[in-house]
N, CA, C and O atoms as CSV, one atom per row, in Angstrom:
chain,resi,resn,atom,element,x,y,z
A,1,MET,N,N,-47.554,11.343,48.615
A,1,MET,CA,C,-47.810,9.690,48.940
A,1,MET,C,C,-47.473,8.894,47.374
A,1,MET,O,O,-46.891,7.827,47.176
A,2,ALA,N,N,-48.195,10.042,46.201
A,2,ALA,CA,C,-48.261,9.749,44.964
A,2,ALA,C,C,-46.751,9.470,44.464
A,2,ALA,O,O,-46.818,9.177,43.271
A,3,TRP,N,N,-45.893,9.456,44.757
A,3,TRP,CA,C,-44.825,9.115,44.372
A,3,TRP,C,C,-44.515,7.711,44.457
A,3,TRP,O,O,-43.962,7.089,43.550
A,4,VAL,N,N,-45.049,6.992,46.071
A,4,VAL,CA,C,-44.708,5.906,46.288
A,4,VAL,C,C,-45.870,4.902,45.633
A,4,VAL,O,O,-45.747,3.701,45.873
A,5,GLY,N,N,-46.889,5.308,44.891
A,5,GLY,CA,C,-47.360,4.165,43.845
A,5,GLY,C,C,-46.796,4.215,42.594
A,5,GLY,O,O,-46.770,3.200,41.897
A,6,THR,N,N,-46.171,5.645,42.075
A,6,THR,CA,C,-45.616,5.597,41.123
A,6,THR,C,C,-44.013,4.640,41.109
A,6,THR,O,O,-43.750,3.718,40.338
A,7,LEU,N,N,-43.596,4.901,41.618
A,7,LEU,CA,C,-42.623,3.994,42.164
A,7,LEU,C,C,-42.599,2.523,41.902
A,7,LEU,O,O,-42.057,1.768,41.095
A,8,THR,N,N,-43.565,2.414,43.111
A,8,THR,CA,C,-43.838,0.697,43.275
A,8,THR,C,C,-44.482,0.155,41.787
A,8,THR,O,O,-44.255,-0.982,41.371
A,9,GLU,N,N,-45.423,1.270,40.962
A,9,GLU,CA,C,-45.504,0.536,39.476
A,9,GLU,C,C,-44.708,0.167,38.540
A,9,GLU,O,O,-44.805,-0.927,37.983
A,10,ILE,N,N,-43.541,1.334,38.171
A,10,ILE,CA,C,-42.398,1.395,38.053
A,10,ILE,C,C,-41.725,0.519,37.837
A,10,ILE,O,O,-41.480,-0.238,36.898
A,11,GLY,N,N,-41.269,0.763,39.329
A,11,GLY,CA,C,-40.384,-0.789,39.563
A,11,GLY,C,C,-40.759,-1.840,39.481
A,11,GLY,O,O,-40.131,-2.646,38.795
A,12,GLY,N,N,-41.613,-2.111,39.976
A,12,GLY,CA,C,-42.691,-3.387,39.550
A,12,GLY,C,C,-42.669,-3.963,38.261
A,12,GLY,O,O,-42.344,-5.110,37.953
A,13,GLY,N,N,-43.092,-2.941,37.470
A,13,GLY,CA,C,-43.092,-3.377,36.081
A,13,GLY,C,C,-42.036,-3.922,35.519
A,13,GLY,O,O,-42.180,-4.941,34.844
A,14,ILE,N,N,-40.539,-3.229,35.732
A,14,ILE,CA,C,-39.666,-3.430,35.567
A,14,ILE,C,C,-39.221,-4.844,36.080
A,14,ILE,O,O,-38.511,-5.666,35.501
A,15,ALA,N,N,-39.783,-4.917,37.246
A,15,ALA,CA,C,-39.138,-6.274,38.101
A,15,ALA,C,C,-40.134,-7.202,37.539
A,15,ALA,O,O,-39.774,-8.367,37.704
A,16,LEU,N,N,-41.414,-7.071,36.849
A,16,LEU,CA,C,-41.895,-9.130,36.180
A,16,LEU,C,C,-41.485,-8.519,35.050
A,16,LEU,O,O,-40.747,-9.455,34.743
A,17,LEU,N,N,-41.325,-7.741,34.152
A,17,LEU,CA,C,-40.605,-7.596,33.289
A,17,LEU,C,C,-39.109,-8.557,32.800
A,17,LEU,O,O,-38.908,-9.209,31.776
A,18,LEU,N,N,-38.337,-8.341,33.852
A,18,LEU,CA,C,-37.248,-9.214,33.847
A,18,LEU,C,C,-37.372,-10.391,34.591
A,18,LEU,O,O,-36.412,-11.162,34.557
A,19,GLY,N,N,-38.365,-10.697,35.266
A,19,GLY,CA,C,-38.863,-12.175,36.122
A,19,GLY,C,C,-37.763,-12.062,37.184
A,19,GLY,O,O,-37.060,-13.054,37.382
A,20,ILE,N,N,-37.520,-10.755,37.996
A,20,ILE,CA,C,-36.885,-10.465,39.215
A,20,ILE,C,C,-37.828,-10.890,40.459
A,20,ILE,O,O,-38.543,-9.896,40.589
A,21,ALA,N,N,-38.117,-11.585,41.191
A,21,ALA,CA,C,-38.953,-11.897,42.819
A,21,ALA,C,C,-40.313,-11.379,42.375
A,21,ALA,O,O,-40.669,-10.286,42.815
A,22,VAL,N,N,-41.328,-12.238,41.320
A,22,VAL,CA,C,-42.081,-12.366,40.791
A,22,VAL,C,C,-42.790,-12.195,42.102
A,22,VAL,O,O,-42.827,-11.083,42.629
A,23,THR,N,N,-43.307,-13.150,42.607
A,23,THR,CA,C,-43.771,-13.130,43.670
A,23,THR,C,C,-43.996,-12.408,44.672
A,23,THR,O,O,-45.101,-12.262,45.195
A,24,LEU,N,N,-42.908,-11.868,45.041
A,24,LEU,CA,C,-42.750,-10.673,46.257
A,24,LEU,C,C,-43.131,-9.404,45.305
A,24,LEU,O,O,-43.321,-8.320,45.857
A,25,VAL,N,N,-43.210,-9.477,44.352
A,25,VAL,CA,C,-43.389,-7.631,43.996
A,25,VAL,C,C,-45.337,-7.920,43.733
A,25,VAL,O,O,-46.192,-7.067,43.970
A,26,CYS,N,N,-45.563,-9.123,43.282
A,26,CYS,CA,C,-46.797,-9.016,43.234
A,26,CYS,C,C,-47.468,-8.526,44.250
A,26,CYS,O,O,-48.519,-7.938,43.997
A,27,VAL,N,N,-47.159,-8.614,45.206
A,27,VAL,CA,C,-47.979,-7.923,46.763
A,27,VAL,C,C,-48.326,-6.451,46.305
A,27,VAL,O,O,-49.405,-5.957,45.979
A,28,PRO,N,N,-47.235,-5.989,46.375
A,28,PRO,CA,C,-47.649,-4.358,46.544
A,28,PRO,C,C,-47.892,-3.948,45.345
A,28,PRO,O,O,-47.954,-2.726,45.210
A,29,LEU,N,N,-48.063,-4.658,44.341
A,29,LEU,CA,C,-48.887,-4.270,43.159
A,29,LEU,C,C,-50.208,-4.436,43.350
A,29,LEU,O,O,-51.034,-3.634,42.915
A,30,VAL,N,N,-50.473,-5.368,43.937
A,30,VAL,CA,C,-51.694,-5.604,44.169
A,30,VAL,C,C,-52.758,-4.778,45.177
A,30,VAL,O,O,-53.974,-4.618,45.071
A,31,PHE,N,N,-51.950,-4.387,46.044
A,31,PHE,CA,C,-52.172,-3.450,47.152
A,31,PHE,C,C,-52.251,-2.128,46.068
A,31,PHE,O,O,-53.417,-1.781,45.880
A,32,THR,N,N,-51.758,-1.736,45.704
A,32,THR,CA,C,-51.790,-0.754,44.326
A,32,THR,C,C,-53.333,-0.532,44.122
A,32,THR,O,O,-54.178,0.287,44.482
A,33,MET,N,N,-53.272,-1.723,43.333
A,33,MET,CA,C,-54.329,-1.914,42.969
A,33,MET,C,C,-55.840,-1.743,43.196
A,33,MET,O,O,-56.745,-1.323,42.475
A,34,LEU,N,N,-55.781,-2.346,44.796
A,34,LEU,CA,C,-57.039,-2.129,45.313
A,34,LEU,C,C,-57.027,-0.649,45.751
A,34,LEU,O,O,-58.085,-0.075,45.493
A,35,VAL,N,N,-56.138,0.063,46.317
A,35,VAL,CA,C,-56.135,1.423,46.697
A,35,VAL,C,C,-56.747,2.368,45.477
A,35,VAL,O,O,-57.589,3.214,45.778
A,36,ALA,N,N,-56.355,2.231,44.211
A,36,ALA,CA,C,-56.489,2.441,43.021
A,36,ALA,C,C,-58.244,2.514,42.735
A,36,ALA,O,O,-58.897,3.527,42.480
A,37,MET,N,N,-58.785,0.973,42.881
A,37,MET,CA,C,-59.894,0.772,43.113
A,37,MET,C,C,-61.007,0.928,43.780
A,37,MET,O,O,-62.168,0.810,43.387
A,38,PHE,N,N,-60.478,1.273,45.091
A,38,PHE,CA,C,-61.205,1.638,46.151
A,38,PHE,C,C,-61.488,3.064,46.280
A,38,PHE,O,O,-62.517,3.502,46.794
A,39,THR,N,N,-60.551,3.771,45.800
A,39,THR,CA,C,-60.751,5.498,45.882
A,39,THR,C,C,-61.060,6.400,44.857
A,39,THR,O,O,-61.565,7.522,44.900
A,40,ILE,N,N,-60.562,5.523,43.678
A,40,ILE,CA,C,-60.653,6.008,42.432
A,40,ILE,C,C,-61.871,5.209,41.253
A,40,ILE,O,O,-62.870,5.655,40.690
A,41,HIS,N,N,-61.571,4.603,41.248
A,41,HIS,CA,C,-62.659,3.497,40.385
A,41,HIS,C,C,-63.999,3.273,40.652
A,41,HIS,O,O,-64.951,3.070,39.898
A,42,ILE,N,N,-63.925,3.331,41.622
A,42,ILE,CA,C,-65.271,2.472,42.625
A,42,ILE,C,C,-66.434,3.373,42.610
A,42,ILE,O,O,-67.585,2.945,42.693
A,43,HIS,N,N,-66.054,4.979,42.474
A,43,HIS,CA,C,-67.379,5.640,42.133
A,43,HIS,C,C,-67.826,5.550,40.458
A,43,HIS,O,O,-68.821,6.138,40.034
A,44,PHE,N,N,-67.070,4.851,39.728
A,44,PHE,CA,C,-67.913,4.896,38.378
A,44,PHE,C,C,-68.102,3.406,37.675
A,44,PHE,O,O,-67.957,3.050,36.506
A,45,GLY,N,N,-68.590,2.488,39.194
A,45,GLY,CA,C,-69.097,1.623,39.017
A,45,GLY,C,C,-68.472,0.080,38.186
A,45,GLY,O,O,-67.481,0.298,37.489
A,46,PHE,N,N,-68.620,-0.369,38.194
A,46,PHE,CA,C,-68.440,-1.553,36.831
A,46,PHE,C,C,-68.747,-1.796,35.814
A,46,PHE,O,O,-69.652,-2.621,35.939
A,47,SER,N,N,-68.584,-1.614,34.838
A,47,SER,CA,C,-68.416,-0.823,33.498
A,47,SER,C,C,-67.081,-0.994,32.465
A,47,SER,O,O,-65.996,-0.415,32.403
A,48,ALA,N,N,-67.621,-1.921,31.803
A,48,ALA,CA,C,-66.439,-2.259,30.737
A,48,ALA,C,C,-66.430,-0.683,29.542
A,48,ALA,O,O,-65.426,-0.048,29.219
A,49,VAL,N,N,-67.511,-0.479,29.214
A,49,VAL,CA,C,-67.905,0.546,28.094
A,49,VAL,C,C,-68.328,1.559,28.605
A,49,VAL,O,O,-69.536,1.503,28.373
A,50,ASN,N,N,-68.133,2.466,29.157
A,50,ASN,CA,C,-68.625,3.445,29.794
A,50,ASN,C,C,-69.061,4.776,28.815
A,50,ASN,O,O,-68.414,5.820,28.893
A,51,THR,N,N,-69.816,4.686,28.212
A,51,THR,CA,C,-70.208,5.181,26.844
A,51,THR,C,C,-71.907,6.612,27.818
A,51,THR,O,O,-73.082,6.491,28.165
A,52,ILE,N,N,-70.630,7.926,27.788
A,52,ILE,CA,C,-70.974,9.063,28.092
A,52,ILE,C,C,-72.336,10.140,26.988
A,52,ILE,O,O,-73.223,10.968,27.196
A,53,GLY,N,N,-71.825,9.551,26.041
A,53,GLY,CA,C,-72.742,10.721,24.758
A,53,GLY,C,C,-72.161,9.663,23.286
A,53,GLY,O,O,-71.369,8.741,23.094
A,54,VAL,N,N,-73.243,10.595,22.406
A,54,VAL,CA,C,-72.658,10.369,20.927
A,54,VAL,C,C,-72.823,11.394,20.317
A,54,VAL,O,O,-73.925,11.941,20.359
A,55,THR,N,N,-71.279,12.186,19.240
A,55,THR,CA,C,-71.339,13.374,18.983
A,55,THR,C,C,-71.186,12.840,17.424
A,55,THR,O,O,-70.739,11.713,17.212
A,56,PRO,N,N,-71.611,13.780,16.269
A,56,PRO,CA,C,-70.968,13.490,15.097
A,56,PRO,C,C,-69.744,12.914,15.184
A,56,PRO,O,O,-69.758,11.810,14.640
A,57,ALA,N,N,-68.210,13.336,15.853
A,57,ALA,CA,C,-67.499,12.702,15.231
A,57,ALA,C,C,-67.823,11.128,16.040
A,57,ALA,O,O,-67.909,10.209,15.225
A,58,GLY,N,N,-67.980,10.778,17.278
A,58,GLY,CA,C,-68.192,9.161,17.284
A,58,GLY,C,C,-68.927,9.094,18.717
A,58,GLY,O,O,-69.365,10.147,19.180
A,59,PRO,N,N,-69.046,8.137,19.287
A,59,PRO,CA,C,-69.157,8.326,20.506
A,59,PRO,C,C,-68.148,8.560,21.620
A,59,PRO,O,O,-67.011,8.176,21.344
A,60,GLN,N,N,-68.310,9.081,22.764
A,60,GLN,CA,C,-67.570,9.887,24.012
A,60,GLN,C,C,-67.986,9.114,24.778
A,60,GLN,O,O,-69.164,8.864,25.032
A,61,PHE,N,N,-66.155,8.240,25.630
A,61,PHE,CA,C,-66.393,7.433,26.704
A,61,PHE,C,C,-66.247,7.956,28.018
A,61,PHE,O,O,-65.823,9.109,28.097
A,62,GLY,N,N,-66.445,7.499,28.799
A,62,GLY,CA,C,-66.352,8.134,30.194
A,62,GLY,C,C,-65.180,7.338,31.150
A,62,GLY,O,O,-65.157,6.143,30.855
A,63,PRO,N,N,-64.644,7.533,31.736
A,63,PRO,CA,C,-63.341,7.160,33.316
A,63,PRO,C,C,-64.204,5.503,33.160
A,63,PRO,O,O,-65.312,5.227,32.698
A,64,PRO,N,N,-63.119,4.631,33.774
A,64,PRO,CA,C,-63.124,3.202,33.634
A,64,PRO,C,C,-63.919,2.912,34.591
A,64,PRO,O,O,-64.179,3.917,35.251
A,65,GLY,N,N,-64.604,1.650,35.094
A,65,GLY,CA,C,-64.959,1.582,36.046
A,65,GLY,C,C,-63.878,0.854,36.503
A,65,GLY,O,O,-62.746,1.080,36.074
A,66,TYR,N,N,-64.174,-0.251,37.578
A,66,TYR,CA,C,-63.115,-0.699,38.339
A,66,TYR,C,C,-63.397,-1.854,37.968
A,66,TYR,O,O,-63.635,-2.480,39.001
A,67,GLU,N,N,-63.532,-2.626,36.947
A,67,GLU,CA,C,-63.426,-3.933,36.353
A,67,GLU,C,C,-61.461,-3.784,35.807
A,67,GLU,O,O,-60.688,-4.712,36.045
A,68,ILE,N,N,-61.089,-2.740,35.238
A,68,ILE,CA,C,-59.766,-3.115,34.867
A,68,ILE,C,C,-58.940,-3.027,36.031
A,68,ILE,O,O,-57.749,-3.153,35.745
A,69,ASN,N,N,-59.192,-2.835,37.366
A,69,ASN,CA,C,-58.224,-3.277,38.680
A,69,ASN,C,C,-58.788,-4.667,38.957
A,69,ASN,O,O,-57.946,-5.390,39.490
A,70,LEU,N,N,-59.909,-5.222,38.760
A,70,LEU,CA,C,-59.871,-6.875,38.702
A,70,LEU,C,C,-58.993,-7.846,38.163
A,70,LEU,O,O,-58.405,-8.800,38.673
A,71,ILE,N,N,-59.059,-7.171,36.474
A,71,ILE,CA,C,-58.693,-7.228,35.754
A,71,ILE,C,C,-57.013,-7.739,36.324
A,71,ILE,O,O,-56.533,-8.800,36.721
A,72,TYR,N,N,-56.584,-6.587,36.141
A,72,TYR,CA,C,-54.885,-6.694,36.800
A,72,TYR,C,C,-54.564,-6.974,37.843
A,72,TYR,O,O,-53.354,-7.091,38.039
A,73,ILE,N,N,-55.419,-7.181,38.853
A,73,ILE,CA,C,-55.112,-7.899,40.391
A,73,ILE,C,C,-55.380,-9.865,39.812
A,73,ILE,O,O,-54.605,-10.783,40.084
A,74,ALA,N,N,-56.496,-9.962,39.120
A,74,ALA,CA,C,-56.140,-11.634,38.904
A,74,ALA,C,C,-55.084,-11.753,37.910
A,74,ALA,O,O,-54.215,-12.611,38.063
A,75,ALA,N,N,-55.076,-10.868,36.772
A,75,ALA,CA,C,-53.387,-11.079,36.189
A,75,ALA,C,C,-51.948,-11.361,37.423
A,75,ALA,O,O,-50.984,-12.105,37.244
A,76,LEU,N,N,-52.181,-10.665,38.398
A,76,LEU,CA,C,-51.058,-10.415,39.034
A,76,LEU,C,C,-50.709,-11.478,39.855
A,76,LEU,O,O,-49.583,-11.952,40.002
A,77,ILE,N,N,-52.084,-11.935,40.549
A,77,ILE,CA,C,-52.429,-13.487,41.312
A,77,ILE,C,C,-51.864,-14.607,39.827
A,77,ILE,O,O,-51.008,-15.470,40.020
A,78,ALA,N,N,-52.284,-14.466,38.902
A,78,ALA,CA,C,-52.080,-15.814,38.493
A,78,ALA,C,C,-50.144,-15.746,38.089
A,78,ALA,O,O,-49.448,-16.721,37.809
A,79,LEU,N,N,-49.682,-14.264,38.191
A,79,LEU,CA,C,-48.135,-14.579,37.574
A,79,LEU,C,C,-47.585,-14.585,38.824
A,79,LEU,O,O,-46.437,-15.020,38.918
A,80,ALA,N,N,-48.292,-14.101,40.056
A,80,ALA,CA,C,-47.573,-14.825,41.775
A,80,ALA,C,C,-47.413,-16.392,42.011
A,80,ALA,O,O,-46.450,-17.049,42.405
A,81,SER,N,N,-48.568,-16.717,41.670
A,81,SER,CA,C,-48.974,-18.172,41.629
A,81,SER,C,C,-48.171,-19.174,40.471
A,81,SER,O,O,-48.119,-20.387,40.676
A,82,SER,N,N,-47.517,-18.531,39.172
A,82,SER,CA,C,-47.058,-19.269,38.174
A,82,SER,C,C,-45.788,-19.954,38.627
A,82,SER,O,O,-45.631,-20.210,39.821
A,83,LYS,N,N,-44.998,-20.221,37.842
A,83,LYS,CA,C,-43.145,-20.636,37.881
A,83,LYS,C,C,-42.711,-20.145,37.113
A,83,LYS,O,O,-43.248,-19.967,36.019
A,84,PRO,N,N,-41.439,-19.711,37.482
A,84,PRO,CA,C,-40.678,-18.411,36.739
A,84,PRO,C,C,-40.248,-19.444,35.370
A,84,PRO,O,O,-39.853,-20.608,35.439
A,85,THR,N,N,-40.467,-18.608,34.127
A,85,THR,CA,C,-40.095,-19.073,32.915
A,85,THR,C,C,-38.865,-18.816,32.736
A,85,THR,O,O,-38.245,-17.925,33.315
A,86,PRO,N,N,-38.179,-20.011,31.458
A,86,PRO,CA,C,-37.030,-20.081,31.144
A,86,PRO,C,C,-35.983,-19.189,31.028
A,86,PRO,O,O,-34.783,-19.438,31.137
A,87,PHE,N,N,-36.620,-17.937,30.758
A,87,PHE,CA,C,-35.528,-16.492,29.949
A,87,PHE,C,C,-35.881,-15.381,31.663
A,87,PHE,O,O,-35.448,-14.229,31.688
A,88,SER,N,N,-36.573,-15.886,32.754
A,88,SER,CA,C,-36.286,-15.041,33.868
A,88,SER,C,C,-35.363,-14.750,34.440
A,88,SER,O,O,-34.744,-15.814,34.439
A,89,ILE,N,N,-34.644,-13.905,35.074
A,89,ILE,CA,C,-34.248,-14.223,35.789
A,89,ILE,C,C,-33.707,-14.659,37.680
A,89,ILE,O,O,-32.675,-14.611,38.348
A,90,ASP,N,N,-35.476,-15.157,37.917
A,90,ASP,CA,C,-35.618,-16.170,38.647
A,90,ASP,C,C,-34.956,-17.650,38.667
A,90,ASP,O,O,-34.577,-18.246,39.675
A,91,ALA,N,N,-34.902,-18.111,37.320
A,91,ALA,CA,C,-34.844,-19.116,36.963
A,91,ALA,C,C,-33.530,-19.377,36.472
A,91,ALA,O,O,-32.915,-20.442,36.410
A,92,VAL,N,N,-33.194,-18.178,36.121
A,92,VAL,CA,C,-31.363,-18.267,36.131
A,92,VAL,C,C,-30.620,-18.306,37.310
A,92,VAL,O,O,-29.484,-18.766,37.423
A,93,LEU,N,N,-31.541,-17.633,38.486
A,93,LEU,CA,C,-30.634,-17.696,39.631
A,93,LEU,C,C,-30.720,-18.712,40.088
A,93,LEU,O,O,-29.658,-19.331,40.152
A,94,ALA,N,N,-32.015,-19.430,40.649
A,94,ALA,CA,C,-32.545,-21.152,40.812
A,94,ALA,C,C,-31.409,-22.021,40.349
A,94,ALA,O,O,-30.794,-22.861,41.006
A,95,GLN,N,N,-31.196,-21.559,38.728
A,95,GLN,CA,C,-30.294,-23.145,37.584
A,95,GLN,C,C,-29.117,-22.890,38.602
A,95,GLN,O,O,-28.758,-23.771,39.383
A,96,SER,N,N,-28.528,-21.629,38.556
A,96,SER,CA,C,-27.150,-21.063,39.083
A,96,SER,C,C,-26.745,-22.378,40.581
A,96,SER,O,O,-25.903,-23.254,40.783
A,97,ARG,N,N,-28.257,-21.629,41.511
A,97,ARG,CA,C,-28.169,-22.629,43.028
A,97,ARG,C,C,-27.803,-23.674,42.602
A,97,ARG,O,O,-26.595,-23.866,42.741
A,98,ARG,N,N,-28.588,-24.769,41.934
A,98,ARG,CA,C,-28.805,-25.862,41.759
A,98,ARG,C,C,-27.324,-26.612,41.255
A,98,ARG,O,O,-26.811,-27.601,41.778
A,99,SER,N,N,-26.887,-25.951,40.261
A,99,SER,CA,C,-25.523,-26.045,39.252
A,99,SER,C,C,-24.453,-26.199,40.888
A,99,SER,O,O,-23.719,-27.185,40.949
A,100,ARG,N,N,-24.452,-25.396,41.854
A,100,ARG,CA,C,-23.366,-25.289,42.800
A,100,ARG,C,C,-23.115,-26.324,43.742
A,100,ARG,O,O,-22.185,-26.219,44.543
């Protein structure tokens, strides 16, 4: 099952970079972030900086909490609710449909 999450994140990231079906691609990516948040990160709490100790080399940071997942989910919702940019493949396809 881990390969499904990996392929979703890699394929979804590439699709977002190219601007292909952004609204559609955001749905599985949000679901992936929710799964990661509730299975892994929720145990570490809500902490932007989780310092677990200080050594002579400097502070030692622990694993991130679920705040990073909330940031990614907010960014994906913002992307899904926005219009395509002029250089996205979605915009190019929409322009070619209008010109026919």
